[in-house]
C-alpha positions as CSV (number, residue, x, y, z in Angstrom):
1,M,0.0,-0.1,0.2
2,A,1.2,3.4,-0.8
3,Y,-0.9,5.8,0.9
4,I,-1.7,6.0,4.4
5,I,-4.7,7.8,6.4
6,T,-3.0,9.8,9.3
7,D,-4.9,11.2,12.4
8,E,-5.6,14.4,11.3
9,C,-8.5,12.6,9.3
10,V,-11.7,13.8,10.3
11,A,-13.7,11.0,8.9
12,C,-15.9,13.4,5.8
13,G,-16.4,10.5,3.9
14,T,-14.3,12.4,1.0
15,C,-11.7,10.0,-0.1
16,L,-14.1,6.9,0.0
17,E,-16.6,8.9,-2.6
18,A,-13.1,9.3,-4.5
19,C,-11.9,6.0,-4.3
20,P,-12.4,3.7,-7.7
21,N,-11.6,0.7,-6.2
22,N,-14.1,1.0,-2.8
23,A,-10.4,0.1,-0.9
24,I,-11.3,2.9,1.9
25,E,-13.5,1.5,4.7
26,E,-14.6,3.3,8.1
27,G,-12.2,2.5,11.2
28,E,-13.2,3.6,14.9
29,D,-11.8,7.0,14.6
30,K,-10.4,7.7,11.1
31,Y,-10.5,6.0,7.3
32,K,-8.8,3.2,6.6
33,I,-7.0,2.3,3.3
34,T,-7.2,-2.0,2.9
35,D,-5.4,-3.9,0.5
36,E,-7.4,-3.0,-2.5
37,C,-5.6,0.0,-2.8
38,I,-4.7,0.2,-6.2
39,E,-2.2,3.0,-5.7
40,C,-3.9,5.9,-8.2
41,G,-3.9,8.8,-5.4
42,D,-7.5,9.8,-6.0
43,C,-8.0,9.7,-2.5
44,V,-4.6,12.1,-1.4
45,E,-6.1,15.1,-3.8
46,S,-9.6,14.6,-2.7
47,C,-9.0,14.9,1.1
48,P,-9.3,18.4,2.4
49,V,-7.4,18.2,5.6
50,G,-4.3,16.3,4.1
51,A,-4.4,13.2,6.2
52,I,-3.3,11.1,2.9
53,I,0.1,10.4,2.5
54,E,2.5,8.4,0.9
55,E,3.7,5.3,3.1
């Protein structure tokens, strides 16, 4: 996986909607990227708080 969602995540769901492979799921406090990630970067571009970074 090339990307991770940091603790800066505000759980707004924007990344969830942006992911073309449904590789993001809701966690307890923040969203998380699953193994289905194809490393396209759409989630990074969509995150309004910059909480998704390269691993």
